[in-house]
C-alpha distance (Angstrom), angle and dihedral (degrees) to the residues before:
residue distance angle dihedral
X1 . . .
X2 3.70 . .
X3 3.68 127.6 .
X4 3.75 120.4 -148.5
X5 3.72 116.4 -152.7
X6 3.80 125.3 -173.7
X7 3.73 118.9 -130.6
X8 3.73 94.3 -101.6
X9 3.78 94.4 51.9
X10 3.89 90.8 46.4
X11 3.86 88.5 52.5
X12 3.78 91.1 51.1
X13 3.71 93.3 49.8
X14 3.80 90.7 45.8
X15 3.76 92.0 51.9
X16 3.76 91.5 47.7
X17 3.84 88.2 52.3
X18 3.83 91.1 50.0
X19 3.89 91.4 50.9
X20 3.71 92.6 47.5
X21 3.79 90.0 48.0
X22 3.86 91.6 49.0
X23 3.83 90.4 48.1
X24 3.79 87.8 49.6
X25 3.77 93.1 51.4
X26 3.94 90.1 47.0
X27 3.79 91.8 51.9
X28 3.74 91.7 44.3
X29 3.84 89.8 52.4
X30 3.76 92.0 49.2
X31 3.73 89.9 48.0
X32 3.73 91.9 50.4
X33 3.78 93.0 49.6
X34 3.77 92.2 49.5
X35 3.90 90.6 46.6
X36 3.78 86.9 49.9
X37 3.83 93.2 52.4
X38 3.77 90.0 45.1
X39 3.76 90.3 50.2
X40 3.85 91.0 51.4
X41 3.84 89.8 48.3
X42 3.85 90.6 50.9
X43 3.81 90.3 48.2
X44 3.83 89.4 57.7
X45 3.78 89.5 55.1
X46 3.84 93.8 51.8
X47 3.77 121.9 91.1
X48 3.88 110.8 -103.6
X49 3.71 114.4 -159.6
X50 3.84 99.8 -37.4
X51 3.83 97.9 -41.1
X52 3.86 120.7 128.1
X53 3.76 120.7 -98.5
X54 3.70 122.1 -125.1
X55 3.69 89.3 -108.9
X56 3.83 91.4 54.2
X57 3.79 89.8 50.5
X58 3.77 92.0 48.8
X59 3.85 92.7 47.3
X60 3.87 89.5 50.0
X61 3.90 90.4 46.5
X62 3.84 91.4 51.6
X63 3.82 91.2 49.5
X64 3.84 90.4 51.4
X65 3.78 89.3 46.9
X66 3.72 90.3 54.5
X67 3.85 91.2 50.1
X68 3.81 89.1 48.7
X69 3.73 92.0 49.3
X70 3.80 92.0 49.2
X71 3.92 90.1 52.2
X72 3.69 89.3 47.9
X73 3.72 92.7 55.7
X74 3.81 88.7 46.7
X75 3.86 91.1 53.6
X76 3.77 91.0 45.9
X77 3.79 90.0 53.6
X78 3.79 90.5 48.0
X79 3.93 93.7 50.1
X80 3.84 88.4 50.0
X81 3.74 89.3 52.8
X82 3.76 92.3 47.3
X83 3.83 93.4 49.1
X84 3.77 87.3 49.2
X85 3.83 90.8 54.9
X86 3.80 92.6 44.7
X87 3.83 91.5 58.3
X88 3.90 87.6 66.7
X89 3.71 96.3 41.9
X90 3.84 121.7 100.1
X91 3.95 92.9 -114.6
X92 3.81 102.7 138.1
X93 3.77 111.6 83.1
X94 3.81 129.0 169.5
X95 3.86 130.0 169.3
X96 3.81 128.6 -160.5
X97 3.73 117.7 -165.1
X98 3.76 124.1 -159.3
X99 3.82 147.9 152.4
X100 3.79 101.1 -100.8
X101 3.87 94.0 -172.2
X102 3.84 101.2 44.1
X103 3.72 105.2 -104.4
X104 3.83 94.3 -30.3
X105 3.78 98.0 100.7
X106 3.79 107.8 19.5
X107 3.81 123.8 -120.6
X108 3.82 95.7 -53.8
X109 3.81 96.9 116.4
X110 3.83 115.1 94.0
X111 3.81 140.5 173.5
X112 3.83 114.6 -148.4
X113 3.77 121.8 -167.7
X114 3.91 119.8 -157.7
X115 3.79 114.5 -175.4
X116 3.82 143.4 152.3
X117 3.83 128.5 -127.1
X118 3.87 91.1 -80.5
X119 3.83 92.6 54.3
X120 3.83 94.1 -107.1
X121 3.77 117.8 136.0
X122 3.79 138.0 78.3
X123 3.78 146.2 -72.0
X124 3.78 122.2 -137.5
X125 3.68 116.7 -163.7
X126 3.72 124.9 -173.1
X127 3.87 120.6 -168.6
X128 3.80 111.6 -160.5
X129 3.84 114.8 -156.4
X130 3.84 132.2 172.6
X131 3.88 94.7 -103.8
X132 3.90 99.8 27.7
X133 3.80 149.8 3.1
X134 3.73 123.6 -131.9
X135 3.79 128.3 -164.1
X136 3.71 129.2 -159.4
X137 3.83 132.1 -170.4
X138 3.83 122.6 -157.5
X139 3.82 126.2 -176.5
X140 3.76 117.6 -127.5
X141 3.85 122.2 -151.8
X142 3.88 119.0 -179.9
X143 3.85 90.4 -13.7
X144 3.94 91.8 -55.2
X145 3.80 134.1 93.5
X146 3.69 129.6 -147.7
X147 3.77 88.4 -135.8
X148 3.85 113.3 65.9
X149 3.74 111.1 -98.5
X150 3.82 121.0 -136.4
X151 3.78 117.2 -123.2
X152 3.88 91.4 -101.0
X153 3.87 91.2 49.7
X154 3.84 89.2 48.6
X155 3.82 90.8 50.3
X156 3.81 89.5 49.7
X157 3.81 93.5 51.2
X158 3.87 92.4 44.4
X159 3.77 90.2 50.0
X160 3.81 93.4 46.6
X161 3.86 88.2 52.1
X162 3.78 91.2 48.8
X163 3.71 94.1 -112.5
X164 3.88 94.1 121.0
X165 3.87 139.7 -6.9
X166 3.78 115.9 -91.9
X167 3.77 113.4 -116.5
X168 3.66 140.9 -160.6
X169 3.77 110.9 -127.8
X170 3.83 106.9 -126.0
X171 3.69 116.4 -116.3
X172 3.88 108.8 -113.0
X173 3.80 90.4 -123.9
X174 3.83 87.9 54.8
X175 3.76 91.3 54.3
X176 3.82 92.6 46.7
X177 3.83 90.5 49.2
X178 3.84 92.7 49.5
X179 3.81 93.4 50.7
X180 3.83 94.5 50.5
């Protein structure tokens, strides 16, 4: 069986063969390039004369990360425990100084409130006079006292609980000097 092709058909078949060949060479070149890159990447993962591979380094790093993560969780737990303990500690303090006897004794009298986060604690009040000094202690529960609080004691408790800022009651002489 013989096939007769005219010159034009033979040229077209020849050109198609050349195009297919060129495409094959291009695909082969691309494949060889990718294979070369893959070979270099694989060479990086191999052990070279006693050095660690990237996989070994990555595994060690992941182990260290897990240890750090466990330590972080332990620290987080410890911080929560400390915060819980701080709520019950008497860590809010405010002092209000004043002249209890209207310019007879100076501003040596004071009320100091010492409370925890729940408003439980105490108020210490010291009234300074010319002849003597008296101190009083009142228990505070939830920011309130069973014994009536003086305005200065109330200000100290409110300030310790963050409701208002503690103040120094100005001396009447200071007020008169400022206005003149």
